[in-house]
N, CA, C and O atoms as a DFTB+ gen file, in Angstrom:
684 C
 N C O
     1  1     104.523      96.377     135.651
     2  2     103.265      96.440     134.570
     3  2     103.616      97.854     133.846
     4  3     104.413      97.228     133.147
     5  1     103.684      98.530     133.606
     6  2     103.728      99.925     132.701
     7  2     104.891      98.602     131.787
     8  3     104.538      97.975     130.788
     9  1     105.893      98.505     132.292
    10  2     107.026      97.846     131.090
    11  2     106.606      96.600     130.381
    12  3     107.109      96.265     129.309
    13  1     105.722      95.953     130.967
    14  2     104.821      94.977     129.628
    15  2     104.006      95.569     128.704
    16  3     104.041      95.122     127.558
    17  1     103.209      96.572     128.990
    18  2     102.393      97.146     127.750
    19  2     103.610      97.820     127.065
    20  3     103.473      97.976     125.852
    21  1     104.897      98.294     127.665
    22  2     105.691      99.177     126.689
    23  2     106.382      98.233     125.342
    24  3     106.557      98.517     124.157
    25  1     106.695      96.878     126.228
    26  2     106.844      95.567     125.319
    27  2     105.823      95.472     124.456
    28  3     106.029      95.962     123.345
    29  1     104.609      94.898     124.689
    30  2     103.763      94.777     123.886
    31  2     103.498      95.680     122.648
    32  3     103.516      95.267     121.489
    33  1     103.139      97.523     123.198
    34  2     103.446      98.037     122.266
    35  2     104.509      98.128     120.850
    36  3     104.126      98.320     119.696
    37  1     105.767      97.953     121.254
    38  2     107.220      97.634     120.457
    39  2     106.483      96.586     120.152
    40  3     105.517      96.959     119.486
    41  1     106.487      95.700     120.289
    42  2     105.893      94.348     119.499
    43  2     105.178      94.549     118.455
    44  3     105.558      94.119     117.366
    45  1     104.006      95.243     118.593
    46  2     102.528      95.451     117.857
    47  2     103.343      96.243     116.529
    48  3     103.170      95.856     115.373
    49  1     104.269      97.423     116.883
    50  2     104.716      98.452     116.040
    51  2     105.623      97.632     115.000
    52  3     105.417      97.750     113.792
    53  1     106.988      96.508     115.679
    54  2     107.454      96.036     114.472
    55  2     106.780      94.586     113.390
    56  3     107.068      94.129     112.285
    57  1     105.694      94.243     114.547
    58  2     104.992      93.019     113.705
    59  2     104.262      93.863     112.466
    60  3     104.731      93.493     111.390
    61  1     103.471      94.665     112.352
    62  2     103.002      95.819     111.998
    63  2     103.964      96.908     110.360
    64  3     103.347      97.387     109.408
    65  1     105.644      96.991     110.592
    66  2     105.870      97.518     109.967
    67  2     106.933      96.795     108.916
    68  3     107.270      97.294     107.842
    69  1     107.399      95.512     109.437
    70  2     108.881      94.807     109.034
    71  2     107.852      94.143     107.590
    72  3     106.743      93.636     107.756
    73  1     108.242      94.233     106.810
    74  2     107.722      93.009     105.817
    75  2     108.589      92.423     104.862
    76  3     109.700      92.925     105.035
    77  1     108.613      91.597     103.932
    78  2     109.470      91.096     102.836
    79  2     108.308      90.287     101.641
    80  3     107.351      89.538     101.844
    81  1     108.735      90.677     100.735
    82  2     107.758      90.635      99.293
    83  2     108.532      89.228      98.790
    84  3     109.703      89.281      98.412
    85  1     107.978      88.296      98.812
    86  2     108.300      87.740      97.005
    87  2     107.826      87.372      96.059
    88  3     106.987      86.539      95.714
    89  1     108.609      88.266      95.530
    90  2     108.139      88.393      93.777
    91  2     108.649      87.308      93.314
    92  3     109.834      86.974      93.341
    93  1     107.129      86.351      92.582
    94  2     107.665      85.158      91.594
    95  2     107.548      85.482      90.019
    96  3     106.570      85.654      89.292
    97  1     108.816      85.495      89.805
    98  2     108.689      85.953      88.115
    99  2     108.062      84.913      87.378
   100  3     107.825      83.707      87.310
   101  1     107.865      86.484      86.654
   102  2     106.732      85.551      85.714
   103  2     105.026      85.506      86.141
   104  3     103.971      85.646      85.522
   105  1     105.425      85.226      87.572
   106  2     103.766      85.192      87.966
   107  2     103.272      84.159      87.998
   108  3     103.975      83.323      88.567
   109  1     102.127      83.720      87.550
   110  2     101.714      82.203      86.993
   111  2     102.154      81.590      85.331
   112  3     101.748      80.554      84.805
   113  1     102.977      82.479      84.840
   114  2     103.428      81.564      83.693
   115  2     105.027      81.253      83.922
   116  3     105.803      81.122      82.976
   117  1     105.355      81.167      85.079
   118  2     106.860      81.474      86.053
   119  2     107.633      81.488      84.867
   120  3     107.190      81.911      83.799
   121  1     109.363      80.806      85.102
   122  2     110.222      80.986      84.299
   123  2     110.793      79.737      83.279
   124  3     111.498      78.743      83.453
   125  1     109.990      80.438      81.962
   126  2     109.994      79.926      81.374
   127  2     110.143      80.464      79.884
   128  3     109.649      81.591      79.920
   129  1     110.493      80.257      78.859
   130  2     110.889      80.273      77.103
   131  2     109.712      81.107      76.704
   132  3     108.570      80.783      77.028
   133  1     110.065      82.517      75.782
   134  2     109.186      83.247      75.408
   135  2     107.875      84.012      76.204
   136  3     106.658      84.049      76.019
   137  1     108.928      84.660      77.299
   138  2     108.260      85.912      78.341
   139  2     109.149      86.838      78.248
   140  3     110.366      86.719      78.392
   141  1     108.340      88.081      77.923
   142  2     109.110      89.402      78.172
   143  2     109.278      89.428      79.761
   144  3     108.298      89.520      80.500
   145  1     110.272      89.361      80.120
   146  2     110.849      89.360      81.733
   147  2     111.222      90.863      81.936
   148  3     111.290      91.218      83.113
   149  1     111.411      91.566      81.217
   150  2     111.437      93.123      81.652
   151  2     110.008      93.892      81.772
   152  3     109.494      94.823      82.393
   153  1     109.782      93.194      81.067
   154  2     107.653      93.994      81.393
   155  2     107.976      93.596      82.678
   156  3     108.727      94.258      83.394
   157  1     107.384      92.411      83.064
   158  2     107.148      91.688      84.272
   159  2     107.792      92.300      85.403
   160  3     107.126      92.471      86.424
   161  1     109.510      92.806      85.338
   162  2     109.930      92.907      86.352
   163  2     109.968      95.149      86.453
   164  3     110.518      95.976      87.180
   165  1     109.298      95.177      85.593
   166  2     109.249      97.012      85.630
   167  2     107.846      97.384      86.034
   168  3     107.482      98.525      86.320
   169  1     106.958      96.101      86.027
   170  2     106.130      96.264      87.119
   171  2     106.009      95.835      88.733
   172  3     104.980      95.503      89.320
   173  1     106.974      95.910      89.121
   174  2     107.813      95.496      90.727
   175  2     108.458      96.272      90.965
   176  3     109.277      96.840      90.242
   177  1     108.124      96.494      92.377
   178  2     109.146      97.177      93.390
   179  2     109.755      96.124      94.423
   180  3     109.213      95.611      95.402
   181  1     111.291      95.921      93.817
   182  2     111.935      95.396      94.829
   183  2     112.616      96.523      95.890
   184  3     112.948      97.685      95.655
   185  1     112.704      95.701      97.217
   186  2     113.282      96.513      98.097
   187  2     114.057      95.468      98.547
   188  3     113.833      94.285      98.293
   189  1     115.335      96.062      99.484
   190  2     116.186      94.977     100.222
   191  2     115.081      94.391     100.796
   192  3     113.888      94.697     100.815
   193  1     116.027      93.057     101.479
   194  2     115.065      92.282     102.184
   195  2     113.837      91.117     101.417
   196  3     113.394      90.052     101.849
   197  1     113.588      91.781     100.274
   198  2     112.791      91.192      99.469
   199  2     112.896      89.909      98.928
   200  3     114.123      89.921      98.830
   201  1     112.611      88.931      98.546
   202  2     112.855      87.604      97.317
   203  2     112.201      87.795      96.003
   204  3     111.315      88.547      95.598
   205  1     113.051      86.713      95.383
   206  2     112.612      86.991      93.718
   207  2     113.066      85.358      93.618
   208  3     114.155      84.784      93.630
   209  1     111.625      84.904      93.511
   210  2     111.498      83.357      92.947
   211  2     111.396      83.338      92.023
   212  3     110.852      84.237      91.384
   213  1     112.288      81.415      91.126
   214  2     111.744      81.283      90.168
   215  2     110.994      80.069      90.275
   216  3     111.147      79.415      91.306
   217  1     110.303      79.700      89.500
   218  2     109.142      78.315      89.588
   219  2     109.430      77.850      88.132
   220  3     108.945      78.315      87.101
   221  1     110.438      76.701      88.283
   222  2     110.220      76.070      86.432
   223  2     110.577      74.545      86.969
   224  3     110.946      74.074      88.045
   225  1     110.274      74.022      85.658
   226  2     110.939      72.560      85.628
   227  2     112.497      72.318      85.841
   228  3     113.398      72.901      85.238
   229  1     112.619      71.424      86.736
   230  2     114.221      71.640      87.127
   231  2     115.010      70.772      86.289
   232  3     116.202      70.905      86.566
   233  1     114.759      69.750      85.169
   234  2     115.498      69.131      84.546
   235  2     115.288      70.066      83.227
   236  3     115.930      69.656      82.260
   237  1     114.586      71.132      83.018
   238  2     114.579      72.105      82.250
   239  2     115.542      73.094      82.144
   240  3     116.426      73.257      81.303
   241  1     115.257      73.681      83.055
   242  2     116.052      74.943      83.230
   243  2     117.176      75.184      84.269
   244  3     117.848      74.244      84.692
   245  1     117.370      76.492      84.680
   246  2     118.048      76.748      86.008
   247  2     117.966      78.590      86.063
   248  3     117.308      79.335      85.337
   249  1     118.815      78.907      87.108
   250  2     118.910      80.296      87.094
   251  2     120.682      80.267      87.513
   252  3     121.560      79.711      88.173
   253  1     120.449      81.040      86.816
   254  2     122.144      82.235      87.542
   255  2     121.981      83.416      87.437
   256  3     121.463      84.076      86.537
   257  1     122.517      83.750      88.551
   258  2     122.955      84.812      89.061
   259  2     124.343      86.037      88.261
   260  3     125.337      86.337      88.923
   261  1     124.190      86.415      87.250
   262  2     125.325      87.055      86.694
   263  2     125.716      88.307      86.355
   264  3     124.635      88.756      85.972
   265  1     126.504      89.198      86.222
   266  2     126.819      90.602      86.212
   267  2     125.934      90.987      84.608
   268  3     125.209      90.275      83.914
   269  1     126.446      92.608      84.426
   270  2     125.091      92.780      83.011
   271  2     126.475      92.475      82.161
   272  3     126.021      93.123      81.218
   273  1     127.351      92.189      81.827
   274  2     127.745      91.471      80.362
   275  2     127.524      90.377      80.324
   276  3     127.434      90.152      79.117
   277  1     127.284      89.043      81.086
   278  2     126.632      87.633      81.359
   279  2     125.495      88.195      80.484
   280  3     125.467      88.094      79.257
   281  1     124.425      88.884      81.353
   282  2     123.279      89.436      81.197
   283  2     122.781      89.361      79.729
   284  3     122.117      88.502      79.149
   285  1     123.414      90.753      79.241
   286  2     123.320      90.978      78.137
   287  2     124.188      90.295      76.566
   288  3     123.897      90.650      75.424
   289  1     125.351      89.191      76.957
   290  2     125.702      88.265      76.189
   291  2     125.099      87.238      76.566
   292  3     125.835      86.333      76.173
   293  1     123.871      86.581      77.289
   294  2     123.531      84.937      77.742
   295  2     124.879      84.799      77.996
   296  3     125.013      84.199      76.929
   297  1     126.158      84.810      78.503
   298  2     127.020      83.999      78.727
   299  2     127.060      83.841      80.266
   300  3     126.756      84.722      81.070
   301  1     127.475      82.603      80.553
   302  2     127.490      81.927      82.562
   303  2     129.344      81.997      82.838
   304  3     129.604      81.537      83.950
   305  1     129.992      82.236      82.442
   306  2     130.906      82.795      82.994
   307  2     131.047      84.030      84.107
   308  3     130.518      85.141      84.133
   309  1     132.118      83.279      85.145
   310  2     131.756      84.034      86.321
   311  2     130.226      83.929      87.336
   312  3     130.096      84.302      88.502
   313  1     129.603      83.547      86.793
   314  2     128.585      83.254      87.691
   315  2     128.528      83.248      88.911
   316  3     129.056      82.426      89.660
   317  1     127.638      84.513      89.308
   318  2     127.304      84.921      90.930
   319  2     126.788      83.837      91.729
   320  3     127.331      83.448      92.764
   321  1     125.649      83.315      91.199
   322  2     125.016      82.714      91.874
   323  2     124.565      81.001      90.866
   324  3     124.952      80.799      89.715
   325  1     123.839      80.162      91.556
   326  2     123.437      79.339      90.382
   327  2     122.189      78.159      91.125
   328  3     122.373      78.035      92.336
   329  1     121.610      77.750      90.854
   330  2     120.046      77.520      91.839
   331  2     119.314      76.361      90.615
   332  3     119.518      76.386      89.401
   333  1     118.873      75.876      90.996
   334  2     118.151      74.468      90.198
   335  2     116.800      73.601      90.794
   336  3     116.162      72.693      90.262
   337  1     116.695      74.027      91.648
   338  2     115.914      73.257      92.732
   339  2     114.095      73.397      91.967
   340  3     113.125      72.915      92.551
   341  1     113.995      74.084      90.718
   342  2     112.593      74.350      90.581
   343  2     111.568      75.570      91.037
   344  3     110.658      76.184      90.481
   345  1     112.323      75.603      92.614
   346  2     111.295      76.466      93.240
   347  2     112.792      77.426      93.835
   348  3     113.129      77.440      95.019
   349  1     113.345      77.982      93.001
   350  2     114.546      78.960      94.124
   351  2     113.758      80.552      94.231
   352  3     113.124      81.405      93.610
   353  1     114.485      80.096      95.808
   354  2     113.962      81.858      96.585
   355  2     115.497      81.978      96.952
   356  3     116.375      81.192      97.310
   357  1     115.394      83.478      96.663
   358  2     116.512      84.057      96.140
   359  2     116.819      85.522      97.141
   360  3     116.715      86.645      96.648
   361  1     117.120      85.344      98.281
   362  2     117.189      86.980      99.052
   363  2     117.820      88.047      98.004
   364  3     118.764      87.990      97.217
   365  1     117.038      88.872      98.290
   366  2     118.094      90.320      97.755
   367  2     118.227      91.183      98.647
   368  3     117.380      91.974      99.061
   369  1     119.465      91.028      99.014
   370  2     119.636      91.589     100.230
   371  2     120.383      93.275     100.345
   372  3     120.344      94.042     101.307
   373  1     121.091      93.488      98.883
   374  2     121.295      94.498      98.739
   375  2     121.118      95.888      97.817
   376  3     121.726      95.605      96.785
   377  1     120.765      96.795      97.720
   378  2     120.068      97.587      97.223
   379  2     121.200      97.861      95.648
   380  3     122.156      98.631      95.545
   381  1     120.649      96.958      94.661
   382  2     121.639      97.629      93.511
   383  2     120.902      96.911      92.464
   384  3     119.792      96.433      92.700
   385  1     121.574      96.797      91.102
   386  2     120.670      95.848      90.042
   387  2     121.150      94.809      90.008
   388  3     122.375      94.875      89.904
   389  1     120.475      93.133      90.076
   390  2     120.588      92.023      90.301
   391  2     120.437      91.466      88.565
   392  3     119.505      91.912      87.896
   393  1     120.949      90.956      88.248
   394  2     120.853      90.214      86.905
   395  2     120.658      88.829      87.284
   396  3     121.392      88.364      88.156
   397  1     119.683      88.042      86.695
   398  2     119.490      86.628      86.208
   399  2     119.288      86.105      85.198
   400  3     118.443      86.646      84.485
   401  1     119.933      84.887      84.706
   402  2     119.543      84.273      83.311
   403  2     119.535      82.723      83.308
   404  3     120.344      82.076      83.974
   405  1     118.511      82.116      82.467
   406  2     118.535      80.799      82.320
   407  2     120.135      80.159      81.921
   408  3     120.738      80.770      81.038
   409  1     120.666      79.223      82.410
   410  2     121.803      78.856      82.159
   411  2     122.071      78.275      81.236
   412  3     123.012      78.455      80.462
   413  1     120.948      77.213      81.215
   414  2     120.831      76.020      80.040
   415  2     119.591      76.178      79.048
   416  3     118.448      75.721      79.017
   417  1     120.413      77.112      78.181
   418  2     120.283      77.385      76.565
   419  2     118.840      78.229      76.582
   420  3     118.194      78.331      75.540
   421  1     118.337      78.877      77.931
   422  2     117.044      79.485      77.620
   423  2     117.267      80.821      77.762
   424  3     116.288      81.531      77.532
   425  1     118.633      81.551      78.186
   426  2     118.495      82.878      77.969
   427  2     118.292      83.728      76.710
   428  3     117.591      84.740      76.722
   429  1     119.013      83.220      75.489
   430  2     118.554      83.347      73.619
   431  2     117.180      83.171      73.686
   432  3     116.588      83.838      72.838
   433  1     116.494      82.522      74.383
   434  2     115.064      82.641      74.442
   435  2     114.162      83.334      75.210
   436  3     112.980      82.996      75.269
   437  1     114.686      84.426      75.901
   438  2     114.695      84.983      76.463
   439  2     113.988      85.452      78.379
   440  3     113.312      86.244      79.036
   441  1     114.973      84.000      78.425
   442  2     114.747      83.854      79.903
   443  2     115.948      84.400      80.506
   444  3     117.012      83.838      80.765
   445  1     115.485      85.915      80.728
   446  2     117.021      86.436      81.517
   447  2     115.866      87.823      82.183
   448  3     114.800      88.170      81.675
   449  1     116.327      88.219      83.063
   450  2     115.298      89.290      84.107
   451  2     116.373      90.268      85.070
   452  3     117.185      89.738      85.827
   453  1     116.265      91.609      84.939
   454  2     117.570      92.576      85.723
   455  2     116.010      93.074      86.519
   456  3     114.936      93.303      85.962
   457  1     116.299      93.128      87.790
   458  2     115.738      93.559      89.041
   459  2     116.289      95.023      89.491
   460  3     117.349      94.856      90.094
   461  1     116.012      96.121      89.425
   462  2     116.624      96.855      90.854
   463  2     116.364      96.991      91.988
   464  3     115.189      97.357      92.037
   465  1     116.936      96.879      93.340
   466  2     116.604      97.110      94.009
   467  2     116.954      98.167      94.849
   468  3     118.080      98.653      94.735
   469  1     115.908      98.744      95.951
   470  2     115.830      99.719      96.306
   471  2     115.867      99.753      97.861
   472  3     115.203      98.833      98.340
   473  1     116.295     100.335      98.524
   474  2     116.731     100.586     100.127
   475  2     115.790     100.422     100.495
   476  3     114.862     100.135      99.740
   477  1     115.586     100.581     102.308
   478  2     114.593     100.446     102.582
   479  2     113.814     102.063     102.917
   480  3     114.626     102.802     103.475
   481  1     112.960     102.477     102.777
   482  2     112.677     103.425     102.949
   483  2     112.092     104.052     104.850
   484  3     111.726     103.045     105.456
   485  1     112.014     104.815     105.390
   486  2     111.592     105.021     106.601
   487  2     110.450     104.445     106.515
   488  3     110.210     103.378     107.081
   489  1     109.413     105.236     105.626
   490  2     107.584     104.889     105.842
   491  2     107.028     103.317     105.463
   492  3     107.197     102.693     104.416
   493  1     106.649     103.104     106.110
   494  2     106.307     101.806     105.847
   495  2     105.727     101.292     104.373
   496  3     105.437     102.334     103.786
   497  1     105.415     100.121     103.476
   498  2     105.043     100.315     102.247
   499  2     103.954      99.907     102.532
   500  3     103.817      99.189     103.523
   501  1     102.836     100.274     101.697
   502  2     101.309      99.721     102.135
   503  2     101.493      98.665     102.019
   504  3     100.580      98.142     102.658
   505  1     102.175      97.802     101.556
   506  2     101.613      96.422     101.883
   507  2     102.160      96.042     103.162
   508  3     102.019      94.831     103.336
   509  1     102.655      96.548     103.992
   510  2     103.214      95.972     105.417
   511  2     101.756      95.505     105.928
   512  3     101.587      94.471     106.576
   513  1     100.632      96.471     105.526
   514  2      99.285      96.048     106.330
   515  2      98.648      95.188     106.582
   516  3      98.179      94.930     107.691
   517  1      98.504      94.523     105.475
   518  2      97.974      93.345     105.166
   519  2      99.077      92.127     104.265
   520  3     100.059      92.390     103.571
   521  1      98.472      90.757     104.596
   522  2      99.542      89.732     103.912
   523  2      98.576      89.568     102.451
   524  3      97.374      89.340     102.312
   525  1      99.731      89.805     101.403
   526  2      98.842      89.321      99.827
   527  2      99.619      87.949      99.405
   528  3     100.795      87.606      99.527
   529  1      98.405      87.272      98.828
   530  2      99.051      85.792      98.675
   531  2      99.033      85.576      96.482
   532  3      98.258      85.109      95.647
   533  1      99.686      85.902      96.482
   534  2      99.471      85.424      94.426
   535  2      98.983      84.184      94.384
   536  3      99.374      83.548      95.362
   537  1      98.252      83.526      93.626
   538  2      97.483      82.854      93.744
   539  2      97.881      82.175      91.876
   540  3      98.541      82.985      91.225
   541  1      97.607      81.179      91.309
   542  2      97.818      80.989      89.995
   543  2      96.725      82.207      88.676
   544  3      96.845      82.121      87.454
   545  1      96.022      82.944      89.210
   546  2      95.230      83.900      88.201
   547  2      95.796      84.891      88.599
   548  3      95.650      85.889      87.894
   549  1      96.563      85.013      89.727
   550  2      97.232      86.904      90.367
   551  2      98.028      86.838      90.027
   552  3      98.595      85.745      89.985
   553  1      98.827      88.425      89.366
   554  2      99.900      88.816      89.174
   555  2     100.515      89.514      90.568
   556  3     101.534      90.201      90.650
   557  1      99.644      89.154      91.582
   558  2      99.925      90.072      92.919
   559  2     101.338      89.117      93.548
   560  3     101.436      87.928      93.241
   561  1     102.476      89.863      94.527
   562  2     103.182      89.133      94.993
   563  2     103.043      88.829      96.220
   564  3     102.179      89.360      96.916
   565  1     103.945      87.851      96.703
   566  2     103.516      87.487      97.439
   567  2     103.860      88.170      98.807
   568  3     104.942      88.736      98.645
   569  1     103.425      88.354     100.030
   570  2     103.915      89.257     101.168
   571  2     104.102      88.695     102.312
   572  3     103.078      88.191     102.773
   573  1     105.539      88.541     103.283
   574  2     105.037      87.366     104.352
   575  2     105.006      88.652     105.482
   576  3     105.502      89.682     105.025
   577  1     104.500      88.753     106.887
   578  2     104.395      89.353     107.991
   579  2     105.694      89.228     109.071
   580  3     105.901      88.336     109.894
   581  1     106.439      90.354     108.800
   582  2     107.862      90.724     109.658
   583  2     108.807      89.551     109.351
   584  3     108.342      88.501     108.910
   585  1     110.157      89.708     109.580
   586  2     111.388      88.879     110.132
   587  2     110.671      88.071     111.578
   588  3     110.633      88.610     112.684
   589  1     110.078      86.537     111.245
   590  2     109.448      85.980     111.977
   591  2     110.857      85.344     113.069
   592  3     110.327      84.741     114.002
   593  1     112.167      85.317     113.182
   594  2     112.675      85.281     114.017
   595  2     113.259      86.378     114.725
   596  3     113.412      86.158     115.927
   597  1     113.577      87.345     114.368
   598  2     113.747      88.688     115.050
   599  2     112.426      88.924     115.900
   600  3     112.465      88.945     117.131
   601  1     111.315      89.090     115.212
   602  2     110.377      89.461     116.510
   603  2     110.112      88.218     117.279
   604  3     109.426      88.454     118.273
   605  1     110.429      87.003     117.138
   606  2     110.410      86.016     118.302
   607  2     111.836      86.010     119.374
   608  3     111.784      85.757     120.578
   609  1     112.567      86.212     118.920
   610  2     113.622      86.454     119.809
   611  2     113.375      87.801     120.576
   612  3     113.679      87.672     121.762
   613  1     112.849      89.231     120.215
   614  2     112.387      90.040     121.041
   615  2     111.410      89.744     121.568
   616  3     111.411      90.281     122.676
   617  1     110.316      89.035     121.376
   618  2     109.215      88.424     122.547
   619  2     110.130      87.597     123.577
   620  3     110.362      88.030     124.706
   621  1     110.490      86.715     123.236
   622  2     111.932      86.215     124.005
   623  2     112.120      87.041     125.406
   624  3     111.740      86.999     126.576
   625  1     112.879      87.753     124.612
   626  2     114.168      88.482     125.510
   627  2     113.374      89.514     126.465
   628  3     113.794      89.715     127.605
   629  1     112.129      90.215     125.945
   630  2     110.996      90.728     126.354
   631  2     110.401      90.025     127.435
   632  3     110.484      90.624     128.507
   633  1     109.810      88.898     127.463
   634  2     109.125      88.338     128.334
   635  2     110.009      88.212     129.241
   636  3     109.892      88.978     130.197
   637  1     110.956      87.408     129.249
   638  2     112.348      86.918     129.932
   639  2     112.491      88.091     130.974
   640  3     112.463      87.719     132.147
   641  1     112.672      89.728     130.708
   642  2     112.862      90.815     131.290
   643  2     111.784      90.747     132.480
   644  3     111.985      90.611     133.686
   645  1     110.414      90.901     131.675
   646  2     109.331      91.459     132.842
   647  2     109.227      89.931     133.790
   648  3     108.754      89.904     134.927
   649  1     109.679      88.910     133.182
   650  2     109.083      87.857     134.456
   651  2     110.528      88.162     135.795
   652  3     110.292      88.004     136.993
   653  1     111.882      88.581     135.297
   654  2     112.661      88.478     136.060
   655  2     112.073      89.735     136.988
   656  3     112.082      89.555     138.206
   657  1     111.588      90.933     136.496
   658  2     111.159      92.036     137.101
   659  2     110.012      91.720     138.348
   660  3     109.776      92.307     139.404
   661  1     109.600      90.877     137.900
   662  2     108.445      90.288     138.479
   663  2     108.431      89.482     139.915
   664  3     107.711      89.556     140.911
   665  1     109.694      88.586     139.510
   666  2     110.190      87.984     140.472
   667  2     111.102      88.678     141.588
   668  3     111.406      88.266     142.707
   669  1     111.493      90.037     140.831
   670  2     112.727      90.793     142.377
   671  2     111.485      91.588     143.062
   672  3     111.432      92.248     144.100
   673  1     110.641      91.315     142.213
   674  2     109.487      92.491     143.745
   675  2     108.759      91.805     144.379
   676  3     108.043      92.314     145.241
   677  1     108.747      90.611     144.152
   678  2     108.210      89.469     145.218
   679  2     109.562      89.201     146.711
   680  3     109.403      88.734     147.838
   681  1     110.696      89.698     146.077
   682  2     111.844      89.106     147.032
   683  2     111.864      90.384     147.727
   684  3     112.634      90.562     148.671
């Protein structure tokens, strides 16, 4: 029985400390020409495991991940990634600077953004305590609770171990 309590405490700890934030580029203005995305990105804090998402009219724009030269010169040669769904969610899986541009002429009209992704720090972020949902009227990023599949796997394994221990204690 003590093992059951231990696993519940571990699961509760994991569920409250693991989070990933979805940073919606441009917030309620989306990915469009004439917006200063440098100001937007400077007001965000990006961590490894967060997402950056782009919302736009898919027939009019796209998103390309480029290097610093491509970003500075609005060139698409050697693009590192290409998205065009109109609702693109991109995982920021490394601690580094990322560069994104619109490859359909929008870059020269300001459709480019650079984000610096920080490594995860040992203490949990304050936004891990409660989920924050962005709305059309808010610049707040969307925060998701935990890595669902990791937590589900851990819970499943924990329950299996507990059930096996219960079965062995009856035999």
